[in-house]
C-alpha positions in Angstrom: 82.4 128.4 61.8 82.5 129.8 65.3 80.4 126.7 66.7 82.9 124.3 65.0 86.0 126.3 66.6 84.3 126.2 69.8 83.7 122.4 69.4 87.5 121.8 68.6 88.5 124.1 71.6 86.3 121.9 73.9 87.5 118.5 72.4 91.1 119.6 72.9 90.2 120.4 76.5 88.7 117.0 77.2 91.5 115.2 75.5 94.1 117.0 77.5 91.9 116.4 80.6 92.2 112.7 79.8 95.8 112.5 79.3 96.6 114.1 82.6 96.6 112.2 86.1 95.7 113.4 89.6 99.1 111.7 91.0 101.8 113.8 91.4 104.8 113.6 94.0 104.5 117.4 94.4 101.8 116.5 97.1 104.7 115.1 99.2 106.9 117.9 98.4 104.4 120.5 99.5 103.2 118.6 102.4 106.8 118.3 103.8 107.1 122.2 103.2 104.0 122.9 105.2 105.0 121.0 108.1 108.4 122.3 108.3 107.3 125.8 108.1 103.9 125.7 110.1 105.4 123.7 112.9 108.9 124.5 112.6 109.7 120.7 112.4 112.9 119.5 111.2 113.2 116.6 108.9 109.5 116.7 108.3 109.9 113.8 105.6 111.0 111.5 108.2 107.6 112.5 110.3 105.7 111.5 107.0 107.5 108.6 105.7 107.6 106.8 109.0 104.6 108.1 110.6 106.2 109.5 113.8 103.1 111.4 114.5 101.3 108.3 114.5 98.4 109.4 112.4 98.0 106.0 111.1 98.2 104.5 114.6 99.9 101.3 113.4 103.4 99.8 114.1 104.4 99.7 110.3 107.9 100.6 109.6 106.5 103.2 107.2 103.3 105.2 106.9 100.5 102.8 105.9 99.1 106.0 103.9 102.4 107.1 102.5 101.6 106.6 98.9 98.2 108.3 99.2 99.3 111.5 100.7 102.4 111.6 98.8 100.7 111.5 95.4 97.2 112.8 96.1 96.4 116.4 96.6 93.1 116.1 98.1 94.4 113.2 100.5 97.5 115.4 101.6 95.3 118.1 102.6 93.1 115.6 104.8 96.4 114.2 106.0 97.3 117.8 107.0 94.2 118.2 108.8 94.8 115.1 110.7 98.2 116.1 111.7 96.8 119.6 113.0 94.1 117.9 115.2 96.6 115.3 116.8 99.9 117.4 116.9 100.8 118.8 120.4 104.4 118.9 120.3 107.8 117.3 119.1 108.1 115.0 122.1 106.4 111.8 120.6 108.6 111.6 117.9 111.8 110.4 119.3 110.1 107.4 121.1 108.4 106.6 117.6 111.7 107.1 115.9 113.2 104.7 118.5 110.7 101.9 117.5 111.2 102.3 113.8 115.1 102.0 114.3 114.8 99.0 116.1 112.2 97.6 113.3 114.3 98.4 110.4 117.8 97.1 112.0 116.0 94.0 112.7 114.7 93.8 109.1 117.9 94.7 107.4 120.0 92.3 109.4 117.6 89.5 108.2 117.8 90.5 104.7 121.5 90.9 104.8 121.9 87.6 106.3 119.9 85.9 103.2 120.7 88.2 100.3 123.7 90.0 101.1 122.3 93.3 99.9 124.2 96.0 102.0 127.6 97.4 101.2 130.2 96.8 103.9 129.9 100.2 105.3 125.9 100.0 105.4 126.0 96.9 107.2 128.6 97.9 109.6 126.2 101.1 110.3 123.2 98.8 110.7 125.1 96.6 113.2 126.6 99.6 115.2 122.9 101.1 115.4 121.4 97.8 116.5 123.8 97.4 119.3 123.4 100.9 120.6 122.1 102.0 124.0 118.6 103.2 122.7 118.4 105.4 125.8 121.7 107.2 124.6 121.6 107.5 120.9 119.4 110.4 119.0 116.6 108.3 117.3 115.7 110.8 114.5 119.5 111.2 113.6 119.8 107.4 113.5 116.7 107.0 111.7 118.0 109.5 109.1 120.9 107.4 108.5 119.1 104.2 108.1 116.6 106.2 105.9 119.5 106.8 103.5 119.8 102.8 103.2 116.0 101.9 103.2 115.1 104.6 100.7 116.9 102.3 98.0 115.7 99.1 99.0 112.3 97.7 97.8 110.6 97.7 101.2 107.5 99.7 100.6 104.2 97.9 99.6 103.8 98.9 96.0 100.1 99.3 96.4 97.5 100.7 99.2 95.8 98.0 101.5 96.5 95.2 99.0 96.4 91.5 99.6 98.4 88.6 98.2 96.5 86.6 95.7 99.4 84.5 94.7 102.8 83.9 96.4 106.4 83.4 95.1 107.2 79.8 94.0 105.9 76.9 92.4 102.1 77.1 91.6 99.6 75.8 89.3 99.0 78.5 86.6 95.6 79.9 86.5 95.5 79.8 82.7 97.1 76.6 81.4 96.6 74.8 84.7 100.3 73.4 84.5 102.8 73.9 87.4 105.7 76.3 86.9 107.6 79.0 88.9 105.6 82.1 89.7 108.6 84.6 89.9 106.9 87.3 92.0 103.9 88.1 94.2 100.4 89.0 92.9 98.9 91.9 94.9 95.2 93.0 94.6 94.1 96.4 95.6 90.9 98.5 94.3 90.0 98.3 90.9 92.8 100.4 88.8 94.6 101.3 92.2 97.7 103.5 92.0 101.0 101.5 91.9 104.0 102.8 93.8 107.7 102.6 93.5 108.9 100.4 96.3 112.1 102.2 96.5 113.9 105.1 95.1 115.7 104.3 91.9 115.8 104.9 88.1 113.2 103.7 85.5 114.9 101.3 83.2 112.1 99.7 81.1 108.7 101.0 80.1 106.4 99.1 77.7 105.0 96.0 76.9 106.6 92.2 77.7 105.3 88.9 76.5 102.8 87.6 79.3 103.4 90.4 81.5 101.6 93.2 79.6 102.5 96.6 80.3 105.4 96.8 82.5 107.6 99.2 84.5 111.1 98.1 85.6 113.2 100.2 88.2 116.8 99.8 88.9 118.0 100.5 92.6 121.4 100.5 93.9 123.4 97.4 94.9 122.3 95.5 91.6 118.6 95.3 92.5 115.7 95.7 90.3 111.9 95.9 90.9 109.4 95.0 88.2 105.6 95.9 88.2 103.7 94.3 85.4 99.8 93.7 84.2 99.4 97.7 84.4 96.5 99.4 82.9 98.6 102.8 82.7 102.1 104.0 83.2 103.2 107.5 84.5 106.9 107.4 84.2 109.3 106.9 81.3 112.4 105.1 80.8 115.4 107.1 82.3 113.4 109.1 84.9 114.3 109.2 88.4 111.4 108.2 90.9 111.3 108.3 94.8 110.0 105.7 97.0 106.3 106.0 97.3 105.9 107.9 93.8 102.8 106.6 91.7 104.2 105.2 88.6 101.1 103.4 87.0 97.9 102.0 87.6 96.7 98.6 88.4 95.4 96.5 85.7 94.9 93.0 83.8 97.3 93.6 80.7 99.0 90.5 79.4 98.1 87.0 80.5 96.5 88.5 83.8 93.6 87.0 85.2 91.8 89.9 86.8 92.8 93.2 87.8 95.9 93.0 90.0 99.9 93.8 90.1 102.3 91.1 89.6 105.5 92.4 91.6 109.1 90.9 91.4 112.3 91.6 92.8 115.5 90.7 91.3 119.1 90.7 92.6 122.2 90.6 90.5 119.7 89.4 87.6 117.9 86.6 89.7 114.5 86.7 91.1 114.0 86.3 94.8 110.8 86.2 96.9 109.3 89.7 97.4 107.6 88.7 100.4 111.1 88.6 102.3 111.2 92.4 101.7 107.6 93.6 102.0 106.2 91.1 104.2 106.6 93.2 107.4 103.8 95.5 106.0 101.3 92.7 106.6 102.4 91.9 110.3 102.3 95.5 111.6 98.6 96.6 111.6 98.0 95.9 115.0 100.1 97.3 118.1 
């Protein structure tokens, strides 16, 4: 009887362990808190999100490792160690913020011209910052204003170090070999890699869709929706609020997928658009 009880306890423990995930946005919150307390840094979230300490040493708008340290406790600890080794003073933050402000205003202007995704007030702010004398503005303050806009736009790459295996547009379907519209981009990262929310928003759908397999949809401001499909596993539920870089699922091959990958779509006012216009900057920034 005692042995049976012990076996049941062990089984319950194993089942509980299997149902949990190591990914938690709490890693991002704790890392932000640690930087603020230890180094007395204001707006440590900007330092992390936009890599103002140049830990990644790239010219990306966002930190290349944002999804990793934001969700993985072990990687967050490694990032903190890197920061400790590299940090000397606040001085470099302003010059790096200056560069990010220029890149963001350029990107937002292009997107506005093509898709009209910004409100009138937001666009006026973007134009004002773009025309400002960058020797006279406070870069972190302006970056903060831009972050309030960018956090709700799907500009972050939804998987780490992924490559595009199939672009948006007319293509020959890998299954039936017929030409048809490919409404998103296919991204391939490591096997069963974590998938991140490309922007802050509210989960509007979690479940199975014909062809797409296991799917997560997130609604954002300005009538924008992102769609993540062919997933192996999901970490979110309908109605849940998520922030940019939060792990929402694992890459998989559910539905009509040929190989482990993420099919990623962006919809504006119910119509699909080319995601590369929003996330393409991530592929053009790895060398200064």
